[in-house]
C-alpha positions as YAML, in Angstrom:
chain: A
units: angstrom
residues:
- id: 1
  name: MET
  ca: [-9.08, -9.95, -12.98]
- id: 2
  name: LYS
  ca: [-10.40, -9.44, -16.50]
- id: 3
  name: ARG
  ca: [-8.16, -7.31, -18.70]
- id: 4
  name: LEU
  ca: [-9.56, -3.79, -19.00]
- id: 5
  name: GLU
  ca: [-10.13, -2.55, -22.55]
- id: 6
  name: ASN
  ca: [-11.70, 0.51, -24.18]
- id: 7
  name: ILE
  ca: [-12.60, 2.32, -20.97]
- id: 8
  name: SER
  ca: [-11.71, 5.77, -19.65]
- id: 9
  name: MET
  ca: [-8.59, 6.28, -17.58]
- id: 10
  name: GLU
  ca: [-10.68, 7.15, -14.53]
- id: 11
  name: SER
  ca: [-12.69, 3.93, -14.82]
- id: 12
  name: TYR
  ca: [-9.52, 1.92, -15.49]
- id: 13
  name: ILE
  ca: [-7.79, 3.28, -12.39]
- id: 14
  name: ASN
  ca: [-10.85, 3.06, -10.14]
- id: 15
  name: ASN
  ca: [-11.34, -0.57, -11.18]
- id: 16
  name: VAL
  ca: [-7.74, -1.37, -10.27]
- id: 17
  name: ILE
  ca: [-7.96, 0.48, -6.95]
- id: 18
  name: GLY
  ca: [-11.19, -1.31, -6.09]
- id: 19
  name: HIS
  ca: [-9.62, -4.74, -6.60]
- id: 20
  name: VAL
  ca: [-6.45, -3.73, -4.72]
- id: 21
  name: ASP
  ca: [-8.46, -2.37, -1.77]
- id: 22
  name: ASN
  ca: [-10.61, -5.47, -1.62]
- id: 23
  name: THR
  ca: [-7.48, -7.62, -1.52]
- id: 24
  name: ILE
  ca: [-5.95, -5.52, 1.26]
- id: 25
  name: ILE
  ca: [-9.10, -5.58, 3.39]
- id: 26
  name: GLU
  ca: [-9.37, -9.34, 2.90]
- id: 27
  name: LYS
  ca: [-5.80, -9.78, 4.17]
- id: 28
  name: LEU
  ca: [-6.50, -7.50, 7.14]
- id: 29
  name: THR
  ca: [-9.75, -9.20, 8.19]
- id: 30
  name: PRO
  ca: [-8.63, -12.55, 9.57]
- id: 31
  name: GLY
  ca: [-11.73, -13.12, 11.74]
- id: 32
  name: LEU
  ca: [-9.90, -13.05, 15.06]
- id: 33
  name: GLN
  ca: [-11.88, -13.31, 18.29]
- id: 34
  name: ASP
  ca: [-9.43, -11.77, 20.76]
- id: 35
  name: GLU
  ca: [-10.11, -8.04, 21.25]
- id: 36
  name: TYR
  ca: [-6.42, -7.14, 21.46]
- id: 37
  name: GLU
  ca: [-5.65, -8.92, 18.21]
- id: 38
  name: ARG
  ca: [-8.63, -7.21, 16.57]
- id: 39
  name: ASN
  ca: [-7.33, -3.86, 17.80]
- id: 40
  name: LEU
  ca: [-3.99, -4.56, 16.10]
- id: 41
  name: TYR
  ca: [-5.68, -5.26, 12.77]
- id: 42
  name: GLU
  ca: [-7.88, -2.17, 13.14]
- id: 43
  name: ALA
  ca: [-4.72, -0.11, 13.63]
- id: 44
  name: ALA
  ca: [-3.20, -1.68, 10.52]
- id: 45
  name: THR
  ca: [-6.35, -0.90, 8.51]
- id: 46
  name: HIS
  ca: [-6.69, 2.68, 9.78]
- id: 47
  name: LEU
  ca: [-4.85, 4.53, 7.01]
- id: 48
  name: PHE
  ca: [-6.34, 2.41, 4.23]
- id: 49
  name: LYS
  ca: [-9.81, 3.48, 5.33]
- id: 50
  name: ALA
  ca: [-8.66, 7.12, 5.24]
- id: 51
  name: GLY
  ca: [-8.05, 6.97, 1.48]
- id: 52
  name: GLY
  ca: [-4.82, 7.49, -0.41]
- id: 53
  name: LYS
  ca: [-3.92, 7.62, -4.09]
- id: 54
  name: ARG
  ca: [-2.84, 3.94, -4.48]
- id: 55
  name: LEU
  ca: [-0.42, 5.18, -7.13]
- id: 56
  name: ARG
  ca: [2.14, 2.43, -6.58]
- id: 57
  name: PRO
  ca: [-0.27, -0.50, -7.13]
- id: 58
  name: VAL
  ca: [-1.80, 1.32, -10.09]
- id: 59
  name: ILE
  ca: [1.58, 1.57, -11.84]
- id: 60
  name: THR
  ca: [2.35, -2.07, -10.99]
- id: 61
  name: TYR
  ca: [-0.89, -3.05, -12.70]
- id: 62
  name: MET
  ca: [-0.39, -0.76, -15.70]
- id: 63
  name: ILE
  ca: [3.13, -2.06, -16.38]
- id: 64
  name: THR
  ca: [1.93, -5.65, -16.09]
- id: 65
  name: ASP
  ca: [-1.04, -4.98, -18.34]
- id: 66
  name: MET
  ca: [1.04, -3.18, -20.96]
- id: 67
  name: LEU
  ca: [3.61, -5.98, -21.06]
- id: 68
  name: GLY
  ca: [0.96, -8.68, -21.33]
- id: 69
  name: GLY
  ca: [1.41, -10.17, -17.86]
- id: 70
  name: ASP
  ca: [-1.16, -11.79, -15.58]
- id: 71
  name: THR
  ca: [-3.26, -8.95, -14.15]
- id: 72
  name: ASN
  ca: [-4.53, -11.10, -11.28]
- id: 73
  name: ARG
  ca: [-0.92, -11.39, -10.14]
- id: 74
  name: ALA
  ca: [-0.58, -7.63, -10.58]
- id: 75
  name: ILE
  ca: [-3.47, -7.00, -8.17]
- id: 76
  name: LEU
  ca: [-1.81, -9.15, -5.52]
- id: 77
  name: ALA
  ca: [1.58, -7.56, -6.14]
- id: 78
  name: GLY
  ca: [0.09, -4.07, -6.00]
- id: 79
  name: ALA
  ca: [-1.74, -4.84, -2.77]
- id: 80
  name: GLY
  ca: [1.52, -6.08, -1.26]
- id: 81
  name: ILE
  ca: [3.38, -2.97, -2.40]
- id: 82
  name: GLU
  ca: [0.69, -0.74, -0.89]
- id: 83
  name: MET
  ca: [0.86, -2.56, 2.44]
- id: 84
  name: LEU
  ca: [4.61, -2.06, 2.48]
- id: 85
  name: HIS
  ca: [4.11, 1.62, 1.67]
- id: 86
  name: VAL
  ca: [1.70, 2.11, 4.58]
- id: 87
  name: PHE
  ca: [4.07, 0.22, 6.89]
- id: 88
  name: THR
  ca: [6.72, 2.85, 6.10]
- id: 89
  name: LEU
  ca: [4.22, 5.69, 6.65]
- id: 90
  name: ILE
  ca: [3.22, 4.42, 10.09]
- id: 91
  name: HIS
  ca: [6.81, 4.17, 11.28]
- id: 92
  name: ASP
  ca: [7.71, 7.49, 9.63]
- id: 93
  name: ASP
  ca: [4.89, 9.27, 11.50]
- id: 94
  name: ILE
  ca: [6.13, 7.83, 14.80]
- id: 95
  name: MET
  ca: [9.66, 9.08, 14.15]
- id: 96
  name: ASP
  ca: [8.48, 12.50, 12.97]
- id: 97
  name: ARG
  ca: [5.83, 12.72, 15.74]
- id: 98
  name: ASP
  ca: [3.23, 13.62, 13.12]
- id: 99
  name: GLU
  ca: [-0.31, 13.57, 14.46]
- id: 100
  name: LEU
  ca: [-2.13, 13.67, 11.12]
- id: 101
  name: ARG
  ca: [-1.98, 11.53, 7.99]
- id: 102
  name: ARG
  ca: [-4.47, 11.53, 5.10]
- id: 103
  name: GLY
  ca: [-6.68, 13.93, 7.02]
- id: 104
  name: VAL
  ca: [-7.14, 11.65, 10.04]
- id: 105
  name: LYS
  ca: [-5.14, 10.95, 13.17]
- id: 106
  name: SER
  ca: [-1.93, 9.09, 12.45]
- id: 107
  name: VAL
  ca: [-1.92, 5.48, 13.63]
- id: 108
  name: HIS
  ca: [0.18, 6.13, 16.73]
- id: 109
  name: ALA
  ca: [-1.97, 9.14, 17.66]
- id: 110
  name: GLU
  ca: [-5.13, 7.01, 17.42]
- id: 111
  name: TYR
  ca: [-3.92, 3.65, 18.73]
- id: 112
  name: GLY
  ca: [-0.76, 4.44, 20.68]
- id: 113
  name: ILE
  ca: [2.90, 4.03, 19.75]
- id: 114
  name: ASN
  ca: [3.17, 0.35, 20.70]
- id: 115
  name: ASN
  ca: [0.18, -0.68, 18.59]
- id: 116
  name: ALA
  ca: [1.40, 1.50, 15.72]
- id: 117
  name: ILE
  ca: [4.80, -0.19, 15.71]
- id: 118
  name: LEU
  ca: [3.12, -3.59, 15.72]
- id: 119
  name: ALA
  ca: [0.70, -2.52, 12.97]
- id: 120
  name: GLY
  ca: [3.66, -1.45, 10.81]
- id: 121
  name: ASP
  ca: [5.43, -4.75, 11.48]
- id: 122
  name: LEU
  ca: [2.24, -6.64, 10.62]
- id: 123
  name: LEU
  ca: [1.85, -4.77, 7.31]
- id: 124
  name: HIS
  ca: [5.50, -5.44, 6.50]
- id: 125
  name: ALA
  ca: [5.00, -9.18, 6.91]
- id: 126
  name: LEU
  ca: [1.60, -9.27, 5.18]
- id: 127
  name: GLY
  ca: [2.91, -7.18, 2.30]
- id: 128
  name: MET
  ca: [5.80, -9.58, 1.74]
- id: 129
  name: ARG
  ca: [3.51, -12.60, 1.96]
- id: 130
  name: THR
  ca: [1.05, -11.08, -0.53]
- id: 131
  name: ILE
  ca: [3.85, -10.39, -3.01]
- id: 132
  name: LEU
  ca: [5.01, -13.97, -2.57]
- id: 133
  name: GLU
  ca: [1.46, -15.08, -3.46]
- id: 134
  name: ALA
  ca: [1.64, -12.89, -6.56]
- id: 135
  name: VAL
  ca: [4.69, -14.73, -7.92]
- id: 136
  name: ARG
  ca: [3.76, -18.23, -6.73]
- id: 137
  name: GLY
  ca: [3.96, -20.73, -9.58]
- id: 138
  name: LEU
  ca: [6.29, -18.63, -11.73]
- id: 139
  name: ASN
  ca: [9.78, -19.89, -12.46]
- id: 140
  name: GLU
  ca: [12.29, -19.90, -9.64]
- id: 141
  name: GLN
  ca: [14.40, -17.07, -11.09]
- id: 142
  name: ILE
  ca: [11.41, -14.70, -11.29]
- id: 143
  name: ILE
  ca: [10.39, -15.56, -7.73]
- id: 144
  name: TYR
  ca: [13.93, -14.97, -6.49]
- id: 145
  name: GLU
  ca: [14.36, -11.67, -8.36]
- id: 146
  name: SER
  ca: [10.96, -10.42, -7.20]
- id: 147
  name: ILE
  ca: [11.55, -11.13, -3.53]
- id: 148
  name: ARG
  ca: [15.10, -9.80, -3.71]
- id: 149
  name: LEU
  ca: [13.86, -6.58, -5.33]
- id: 150
  name: ILE
  ca: [11.37, -6.01, -2.52]
- id: 151
  name: HIS
  ca: [13.79, -6.90, 0.27]
- id: 152
  name: ASP
  ca: [16.47, -4.66, -1.24]
- id: 153
  name: SER
  ca: [13.90, -1.87, -1.48]
- id: 154
  name: ILE
  ca: [12.99, -2.10, 2.21]
- id: 155
  name: ILE
  ca: [16.69, -1.92, 3.09]
- id: 156
  name: ILE
  ca: [17.18, 1.11, 0.84]
- id: 157
  name: ILE
  ca: [14.09, 2.85, 2.25]
- id: 158
  name: ALA
  ca: [15.45, 2.40, 5.79]
- id: 159
  name: GLU
  ca: [18.75, 3.94, 4.67]
- id: 160
  name: GLY
  ca: [16.88, 6.89, 3.16]
- id: 161
  name: GLN
  ca: [14.88, 7.42, 6.33]
- id: 162
  name: ALA
  ca: [18.11, 7.44, 8.36]
- id: 163
  name: ILE
  ca: [19.56, 10.12, 6.06]
- id: 164
  name: ASP
  ca: [16.36, 12.18, 6.30]
- id: 165
  name: MET
  ca: [16.40, 12.08, 10.11]
- id: 166
  name: GLY
  ca: [20.07, 13.04, 10.10]
- id: 167
  name: PHE
  ca: [19.31, 16.07, 7.94]
- id: 168
  name: GLU
  ca: [16.98, 17.48, 10.61]
- id: 169
  name: ASN
  ca: [19.91, 18.03, 12.97]
- id: 170
  name: SER
  ca: [22.34, 19.25, 10.32]
- id: 171
  name: PRO
  ca: [22.98, 22.62, 8.71]
- id: 172
  name: ILE
  ca: [21.58, 23.06, 5.22]
- id: 173
  name: VAL
  ca: [22.50, 20.13, 3.00]
- id: 174
  name: ALA
  ca: [23.77, 19.93, -0.56]
- id: 175
  name: GLU
  ca: [21.28, 19.31, -3.34]
- id: 176
  name: ASP
  ca: [22.89, 16.05, -4.42]
- id: 177
  name: ARG
  ca: [22.49, 14.66, -0.88]
- id: 178
  name: TYR
  ca: [18.81, 15.62, -0.94]
- id: 179
  name: PHE
  ca: [18.30, 13.74, -4.19]
- id: 180
  name: LYS
  ca: [20.16, 10.73, -2.82]
- id: 181
  name: MET
  ca: [17.85, 10.76, 0.22]
- id: 182
  name: ILE
  ca: [14.57, 10.98, -1.68]
- id: 183
  name: GLU
  ca: [15.72, 8.39, -4.21]
- id: 184
  name: LYS
  ca: [16.19, 5.97, -1.34]
- id: 185
  name: LYS
  ca: [13.33, 6.95, 0.97]
- id: 186
  name: THR
  ca: [10.53, 7.63, -1.53]
- id: 187
  name: ALA
  ca: [11.51, 6.72, -5.07]
- id: 188
  name: GLN
  ca: [12.80, 3.20, -4.43]
- id: 189
  name: LEU
  ca: [9.33, 1.79, -3.77]
- id: 190
  name: PHE
  ca: [8.06, 3.36, -7.01]
- id: 191
  name: GLY
  ca: [10.93, 1.60, -8.77]
- id: 192
  name: ALA
  ca: [10.03, -1.68, -7.10]
- id: 193
  name: ALA
  ca: [6.36, -1.22, -8.06]
- id: 194
  name: MET
  ca: [7.19, -0.87, -11.76]
- id: 195
  name: GLY
  ca: [9.94, -3.48, -11.69]
- id: 196
  name: LEU
  ca: [7.63, -6.02, -10.08]
- id: 197
  name: GLY
  ca: [5.16, -5.52, -12.93]
- id: 198
  name: ALA
  ca: [7.90, -6.33, -15.43]
- id: 199
  name: LEU
  ca: [9.05, -9.39, -13.48]
- id: 200
  name: ILE
  ca: [5.50, -10.77, -13.24]
- id: 201
  name: SER
  ca: [5.27, -10.33, -17.01]
- id: 202
  name: GLY
  ca: [8.35, -12.49, -17.59]
- id: 203
  name: GLN
  ca: [10.54, -9.72, -19.00]
- id: 204
  name: ASP
  ca: [14.31, -9.95, -19.25]
- id: 205
  name: THR
  ca: [16.78, -8.10, -17.04]
- id: 206
  name: LYS
  ca: [17.14, -5.15, -19.43]
- id: 207
  name: ILE
  ca: [13.39, -4.44, -19.42]
- id: 208
  name: VAL
  ca: [13.10, -4.94, -15.66]
- id: 209
  name: ASP
  ca: [15.96, -2.49, -15.07]
- id: 210
  name: MET
  ca: [14.33, 0.08, -17.37]
- id: 211
  name: THR
  ca: [11.05, -0.14, -15.48]
- id: 212
  name: ILE
  ca: [12.84, 0.21, -12.14]
- id: 213
  name: ARG
  ca: [14.63, 3.34, -13.39]
- id: 214
  name: ALA
  ca: [11.36, 4.74, -14.74]
- id: 215
  name: GLY
  ca: [9.72, 4.15, -11.37]
- id: 216
  name: ILE
  ca: [12.58, 5.79, -9.49]
- id: 217
  name: ASN
  ca: [12.38, 8.87, -11.72]
- id: 218
  name: THR
  ca: [8.64, 8.98, -11.10]
- id: 219
  name: GLY
  ca: [9.16, 8.68, -7.35]
- id: 220
  name: ILE
  ca: [11.71, 11.51, -7.27]
- id: 221
  name: ALA
  ca: [9.27, 13.77, -9.11]
- id: 222
  name: PHE
  ca: [6.49, 12.67, -6.74]
- id: 223
  name: GLN
  ca: [8.55, 13.65, -3.69]
- id: 224
  name: ILE
  ca: [9.52, 17.02, -5.14]
- id: 225
  name: VAL
  ca: [5.84, 17.79, -5.67]
- id: 226
  name: ASP
  ca: [5.12, 16.56, -2.13]
- id: 227
  name: ASP
  ca: [7.70, 19.05, -0.88]
- id: 228
  name: ILE
  ca: [6.05, 21.82, -2.90]
- id: 229
  name: LEU
  ca: [2.60, 20.95, -1.55]
- id: 230
  name: GLY
  ca: [4.00, 20.98, 1.98]
- id: 231
  name: LEU
  ca: [4.43, 24.75, 1.55]
- id: 232
  name: THR
  ca: [1.66, 25.61, -0.92]
- id: 233
  name: GLY
  ca: [-1.07, 22.99, -0.49]
- id: 234
  name: ASP
  ca: [-4.42, 23.28, 1.22]
- id: 235
  name: GLU
  ca: [-4.34, 21.48, 4.58]
- id: 236
  name: THR
  ca: [-7.69, 19.80, 3.92]
- id: 237
  name: GLU
  ca: [-6.39, 18.42, 0.61]
- id: 238
  name: ILE
  ca: [-2.89, 17.32, 1.60]
- id: 239
  name: GLY
  ca: [-4.15, 15.72, 4.82]
- id: 240
  name: LYS
  ca: [-1.46, 17.06, 7.15]
- id: 241
  name: PRO
  ca: [-0.76, 20.36, 8.95]
- id: 242
  name: LYS
  ca: [0.31, 23.18, 6.67]
- id: 243
  name: PHE
  ca: [4.03, 24.06, 6.87]
- id: 244
  name: SER
  ca: [4.72, 20.90, 8.91]
- id: 245
  name: ASP
  ca: [7.92, 20.27, 6.91]
- id: 246
  name: LEU
  ca: [9.16, 23.74, 7.86]
- id: 247
  name: ARG
  ca: [8.30, 23.26, 11.53]
- id: 248
  name: GLU
  ca: [10.08, 19.90, 11.57]
- id: 249
  name: GLY
  ca: [13.20, 21.29, 9.92]
- id: 250
  name: LYS
  ca: [12.95, 19.15, 6.77]
- id: 251
  name: LYS
  ca: [15.67, 19.97, 4.26]
- id: 252
  name: THR
  ca: [13.61, 19.90, 1.07]
- id: 253
  name: ILE
  ca: [14.68, 21.00, -2.40]
- id: 254
  name: LEU
  ca: [12.83, 24.28, -1.82]
- id: 255
  name: ILE
  ca: [14.78, 25.05, 1.36]
- id: 256
  name: ILE
  ca: [18.07, 24.09, -0.27]
- id: 257
  name: LYS
  ca: [17.49, 26.29, -3.32]
- id: 258
  name: ALA
  ca: [16.34, 29.25, -1.22]
- id: 259
  name: PHE
  ca: [19.47, 29.01, 0.93]
- id: 260
  name: GLU
  ca: [21.56, 28.99, -2.22]
- id: 261
  name: ASP
  ca: [20.04, 32.18, -3.69]
- id: 262
  name: ALA
  ca: [18.61, 34.27, -0.83]
- id: 263
  name: ASP
  ca: [20.47, 37.21, 0.69]
- id: 264
  name: ARG
  ca: [22.09, 37.05, 4.14]
- id: 265
  name: ASN
  ca: [19.14, 38.52, 6.07]
- id: 266
  name: GLU
  ca: [16.69, 36.18, 4.37]
- id: 267
  name: LYS
  ca: [18.89, 33.18, 5.10]
- id: 268
  name: GLU
  ca: [19.11, 34.19, 8.76]
- id: 269
  name: PHE
  ca: [15.32, 34.49, 8.97]
- id: 270
  name: ILE
  ca: [14.76, 31.09, 7.34]
- id: 271
  name: THR
  ca: [17.31, 29.56, 9.71]
- id: 272
  name: ARG
  ca: [15.47, 30.97, 12.71]
- id: 273
  name: VAL
  ca: [12.13, 29.59, 11.55]
- id: 274
  name: LEU
  ca: [13.30, 26.20, 10.23]
- id: 275
  name: GLY
  ca: [12.67, 23.50, 12.81]
- id: 276
  name: ASN
  ca: [11.36, 26.00, 15.36]
- id: 277
  name: LYS
  ca: [8.01, 24.82, 16.70]
- id: 278
  name: GLU
  ca: [7.52, 28.03, 18.70]
- id: 279
  name: VAL
  ca: [7.39, 30.51, 15.80]
- id: 280
  name: SER
  ca: [4.17, 32.32, 14.98]
- id: 281
  name: GLN
  ca: [1.98, 31.67, 11.95]
- id: 282
  name: SER
  ca: [2.93, 35.04, 10.49]
- id: 283
  name: GLU
  ca: [6.64, 34.19, 10.76]
- id: 284
  name: LEU
  ca: [6.02, 30.85, 9.07]
- id: 285
  name: GLU
  ca: [4.16, 32.57, 6.25]
- id: 286
  name: LYS
  ca: [6.93, 35.14, 5.81]
- id: 287
  name: ALA
  ca: [9.54, 32.37, 5.62]
- id: 288
  name: VAL
  ca: [7.45, 30.44, 3.11]
- id: 289
  name: ASN
  ca: [7.09, 33.51, 0.89]
- id: 290
  name: ILE
  ca: [10.87, 33.97, 0.86]
- id: 291
  name: ILE
  ca: [11.49, 30.29, 0.13]
- id: 292
  name: LEU
  ca: [8.95, 30.07, -2.69]
- id: 293
  name: ARG
  ca: [10.22, 33.23, -4.36]
- id: 294
  name: TYR
  ca: [13.60, 31.58, -4.90]
- id: 295
  name: SER
  ca: [12.66, 27.93, -5.31]
- id: 296
  name: LEU
  ca: [9.14, 27.23, -6.57]
- id: 297
  name: ASP
  ca: [9.80, 27.45, -10.31]
- id: 298
  name: TYR
  ca: [13.09, 25.61, -9.91]
- id: 299
  name: ALA
  ca: [11.47, 22.72, -8.00]
- id: 300
  name: ARG
  ca: [8.64, 22.41, -10.52]
- id: 301
  name: GLN
  ca: [11.15, 22.30, -13.37]
- id: 302
  name: LYS
  ca: [13.12, 19.55, -11.62]
- id: 303
  name: ALA
  ca: [9.99, 17.47, -11.15]
- id: 304
  name: SER
  ca: [9.09, 17.89, -14.83]
- id: 305
  name: GLU
  ca: [12.58, 16.78, -15.88]
- id: 306
  name: TYR
  ca: [12.33, 13.56, -13.88]
- id: 307
  name: ILE
  ca: [8.89, 12.77, -15.29]
- id: 308
  name: LYS
  ca: [10.24, 13.38, -18.78]
- id: 309
  name: GLN
  ca: [13.01, 10.84, -18.15]
- id: 310
  name: ALA
  ca: [10.47, 8.32, -16.83]
- id: 311
  name: LYS
  ca: [8.37, 8.73, -19.99]
- id: 312
  name: ILE
  ca: [11.41, 8.25, -22.24]
- id: 313
  name: LEU
  ca: [12.12, 4.91, -20.55]
- id: 314
  name: ILE
  ca: [8.52, 3.75, -20.67]
- id: 315
  name: ASP
  ca: [8.28, 4.63, -24.36]
- id: 316
  name: GLN
  ca: [11.10, 2.15, -25.02]
- id: 317
  name: LEU
  ca: [9.27, -0.77, -23.39]
- id: 318
  name: PRO
  ca: [7.65, -3.48, -25.51]
- id: 319
  name: GLU
  ca: [3.90, -3.32, -25.78]
- id: 320
  name: LYS
  ca: [1.25, -6.06, -25.78]
- id: 321
  name: ASN
  ca: [-1.62, -3.72, -24.91]
- id: 322
  name: PRO
  ca: [-1.58, -0.05, -26.03]
- id: 323
  name: LEU
  ca: [-4.16, 1.35, -23.58]
- id: 324
  name: PRO
  ca: [-2.00, 1.03, -20.42]
- id: 325
  name: ARG
  ca: [0.92, 2.84, -22.08]
- id: 326
  name: LYS
  ca: [-1.34, 5.79, -22.86]
- id: 327
  name: TYR
  ca: [-2.68, 5.85, -19.32]
- id: 328
  name: ILE
  ca: [0.75, 5.50, -17.69]
- id: 329
  name: SER
  ca: [1.85, 8.65, -19.53]
- id: 330
  name: GLN
  ca: [-1.23, 10.49, -18.28]
- id: 331
  name: VAL
  ca: [-0.73, 9.26, -14.71]
- id: 332
  name: LEU
  ca: [2.86, 10.50, -14.79]
- id: 333
  name: ASP
  ca: [1.62, 13.93, -15.88]
- id: 334
  name: LEU
  ca: [-0.90, 13.93, -13.04]
- id: 335
  name: THR
  ca: [1.89, 13.12, -10.60]
- id: 336
  name: ILE
  ca: [3.35, 16.59, -11.05]
- id: 337
  name: GLU
  ca: [0.02, 18.38, -11.55]
- id: 338
  name: ARG
  ca: [-1.66, 17.07, -8.40]
- id: 339
  name: ARG
  ca: [-2.89, 19.21, -5.52]
- id: 340
  name: LYS
  ca: [-2.65, 16.55, -2.80]
...
């Protein structure tokens, strides 16, 4: 892919997304004749066709571009990262029994649980193979470190998901446990996305570690904002049922902070609503109002702090091309300003 110069951020990002999407669709269109095999690939493609921000491949590309790496490799790496991301979403929706994702039926709701599990497994394998293509021909150490980073990330994401599921059946959790969970479940793949860009660009261990930490900080902020939108966002924009986190008993930073500061009656009311799928809409709205009164500003401030730390790290990275650095900073700002 030709290096992008002197264009707007929107055009820059859309160009990257277009190349990433084309790569993904190419990998998911193998030309199979058997109808059952075709159905599997349709299930695997389902969420890609529904949209998505493609933030992880965009930051992989931007880091690679800024550090002077091969942007064609960055497109492959980003496509692989995005396939791995969607693999985790498909399995997450099965475990959470979520019927909607990105404004359409979740994969298991549309294609059945068995096909959804297989589609996730397929995307896992295809994502790994695509990342391997991205690093093919580089020196053995870079190949090893790249594949290890991705494998370690999948392990860490599984650990985070296990913690998250455990929280649903536990009393309110401590804030540090929440941050440990989202660092593993959500932020780790952001770290891998940035770290992979540095590895492709031939950077040393210090630079790679800095990019991973910057990505993890970005991912933590991203998840905090996701938690905020779960209580404040428009259902048509966020692509899932409003208050679904509350119905499912998710222990988000907003719930944790509200439990810390609310009075006894308010805590009792939140406890009755949290994880209760039988409560009325008016009860949900009352609980949300209580929660936001104590936690909204706090959660927003936390997200801003993590983005600030990510920017500090990125500002210390070497620079071959100035445009991507400028756009990375803007993308990080948009991460905490987004509405979906």
